[in-house]
VODOKOL-694578 format. One record per residue (C-alpha): residue number from 1; x negated, y negated, z. Coordinates in Angstrom, 1 decimal. Layout:
BEGIN
[NUM,[X,Y,Z]]
...
//
This chain:
BEGIN
[1,[22.6,-3.8,-0.2]]
[2,[22.3,-5.8,-3.4]]
[3,[23.4,-3.7,-6.4]]
[4,[20.5,-4.9,-8.7]]
[5,[18.0,-4.0,-6.0]]
[6,[19.5,-0.6,-5.5]]
[7,[19.2,0.1,-9.2]]
[8,[15.6,-1.1,-9.2]]
[9,[14.8,1.0,-6.2]]
[10,[16.2,4.1,-7.9]]
[11,[14.3,3.5,-11.1]]
[12,[11.2,2.7,-9.1]]
[13,[11.3,6.0,-7.3]]
[14,[11.8,7.8,-10.6]]
[15,[8.9,5.8,-12.1]]
[16,[6.5,6.7,-9.3]]
[17,[7.3,10.4,-9.9]]
[18,[6.8,10.1,-13.7]]
[19,[3.6,7.9,-13.3]]
[20,[1.9,10.6,-11.3]]
[21,[1.4,12.4,-14.6]]
[22,[0.0,9.5,-16.6]]
[23,[-3.3,7.7,-16.4]]
[24,[-3.9,4.0,-16.1]]
[25,[-6.5,2.3,-18.4]]
[26,[-7.5,-0.6,-16.2]]
[27,[-10.9,-2.0,-15.2]]
[28,[-11.6,-2.0,-11.5]]
[29,[-11.3,-5.6,-10.2]]
[30,[-13.6,-4.9,-7.2]]
[31,[-16.9,-3.1,-8.0]]
[32,[-16.8,-0.2,-5.5]]
[33,[-19.9,1.4,-4.0]]
[34,[-20.5,5.0,-3.1]]
[35,[-19.6,5.8,0.5]]
[36,[-22.5,5.9,3.0]]
[37,[-22.6,8.4,6.0]]
[38,[-21.6,5.5,8.3]]
[39,[-18.6,4.4,6.1]]
[40,[-17.6,8.1,5.8]]
[41,[-17.6,8.5,9.7]]
[42,[-15.6,5.3,10.1]]
[43,[-13.1,6.5,7.5]]
[44,[-12.8,9.9,9.1]]
[45,[-12.2,8.5,12.5]]
[46,[-9.3,6.3,11.2]]
[47,[-7.9,9.3,9.2]]
[48,[-8.0,11.5,12.3]]
[49,[-5.9,9.1,14.3]]
[50,[-3.6,8.5,11.3]]
[51,[-3.1,12.2,10.8]]
[52,[-2.4,12.6,14.5]]
[53,[0.4,10.1,14.3]]
[54,[-1.4,7.5,16.3]]
[55,[-0.6,4.7,13.9]]
[56,[-1.3,1.7,16.0]]
[57,[-4.8,3.0,16.9]]
[58,[-5.4,4.1,13.3]]
[59,[-4.4,0.7,12.0]]
[60,[-7.1,-0.9,14.1]]
[61,[-9.7,1.5,12.7]]
[62,[-8.5,1.1,9.1]]
[63,[-8.8,-2.7,9.5]]
[64,[-12.3,-2.4,11.0]]
[65,[-13.3,0.0,8.2]]
[66,[-12.1,-2.6,5.6]]
[67,[-13.9,-5.4,7.4]]
[68,[-17.1,-3.5,7.6]]
[69,[-16.9,-1.7,4.2]]
[70,[-14.8,-3.9,1.8]]
[71,[-16.4,-2.6,-1.3]]
[72,[-16.7,1.1,-0.3]]
[73,[-15.2,3.6,-2.7]]
[74,[-12.7,4.6,0.1]]
[75,[-11.5,1.0,0.5]]
[76,[-8.4,1.4,-1.8]]
[77,[-7.3,4.5,0.2]]
[78,[-8.0,2.8,3.6]]
[79,[-6.0,-0.2,2.5]]
[80,[-3.1,2.0,1.5]]
[81,[-3.2,3.9,4.8]]
[82,[-3.4,0.7,6.8]]
[83,[-0.2,-0.4,5.1]]
[84,[1.4,3.0,5.9]]
[85,[0.4,2.5,9.6]]
[86,[2.1,-0.8,9.7]]
[87,[5.2,0.8,8.3]]
[88,[5.1,3.8,10.7]]
[89,[4.6,2.0,14.1]]
[90,[7.7,1.4,16.2]]
[91,[9.0,-1.1,15.5]]
[92,[7.7,-1.2,11.9]]
[93,[5.5,-4.2,11.0]]
[94,[6.8,-4.8,7.6]]
[95,[5.3,-8.3,7.3]]
[96,[1.9,-6.9,8.1]]
[97,[2.4,-4.1,5.6]]
[98,[3.3,-6.7,2.9]]
[99,[0.1,-8.6,3.6]]
[100,[-1.9,-5.4,3.4]]
[101,[-0.3,-4.2,0.1]]
[102,[-0.1,-7.6,-1.6]]
[103,[-3.6,-7.6,-3.0]]
[104,[-3.8,-3.9,-4.0]]
[105,[-2.7,-4.3,-7.6]]
[106,[-5.3,-7.0,-8.3]]
[107,[-8.2,-5.7,-6.1]]
[108,[-7.8,-2.0,-7.0]]
[109,[-5.9,-1.7,-10.3]]
[110,[-7.2,1.8,-10.9]]
[111,[-6.3,3.1,-7.5]]
[112,[-4.8,6.6,-7.9]]
[113,[-2.0,5.7,-5.5]]
[114,[-1.2,2.3,-6.9]]
[115,[2.4,3.2,-7.7]]
[116,[2.9,4.4,-4.1]]
[117,[1.4,1.2,-2.9]]
[118,[3.7,-0.9,-5.1]]
[119,[6.7,1.2,-4.0]]
[120,[5.8,0.6,-0.3]]
[121,[5.3,-3.1,-0.9]]
[122,[8.7,-3.4,-2.5]]
[123,[10.3,-1.4,0.3]]
[124,[8.7,-3.6,3.0]]
[125,[9.8,-6.7,1.1]]
[126,[13.3,-5.3,0.9]]
[127,[13.3,-4.5,4.6]]
[128,[12.2,-8.1,5.4]]
[129,[15.1,-9.3,3.2]]
[130,[17.6,-7.2,5.2]]
[131,[16.1,-8.7,8.4]]
[132,[17.0,-12.2,7.1]]
[133,[14.0,-13.4,5.1]]
[134,[15.8,-14.7,2.1]]
[135,[12.6,-15.0,0.0]]
[136,[11.9,-11.3,0.4]]
[137,[14.7,-10.0,-1.8]]
[138,[13.4,-11.7,-5.0]]
[139,[9.9,-10.6,-4.1]]
[140,[11.1,-7.0,-3.8]]
[141,[12.8,-7.4,-7.2]]
[142,[9.6,-8.6,-8.8]]
[143,[7.5,-5.8,-7.2]]
[144,[9.9,-3.1,-8.3]]
[145,[10.0,-4.6,-11.8]]
[146,[6.2,-4.5,-11.9]]
[147,[6.3,-0.8,-10.8]]
[148,[8.9,0.0,-13.5]]
[149,[6.7,-1.7,-16.2]]
[150,[3.8,0.6,-15.3]]
//
């Protein structure tokens, strides 16, 4: 494990804990709309599978929810949970999780779990680096640095 990345990971974990008690003063990049009964049903169906540990099936429903309701007020959470599903399936789909989490900071800068999303993004990038993707270690460093700056 690279020493600099280990330090960044430790600080990032601390930062996520500390950031839970602070508020972000950002404007939302995507104008979100109030959930409709249809979007709420779709969200609940995905959440039920997710909570039941059926991550592969849940990922499909999260992706469908986001395709059908990209500007719903639940879209930031659905995006986060889709990323978690990619991390939880066996074997983990770290590259898919990175794709999912990559736009969260710019699309949903006021998302209440943004720090968790950044931590997960950095972790997935780090795992891809361990698997041999040389570009992923520097990407993880940048992500963890962004998290620390928050």
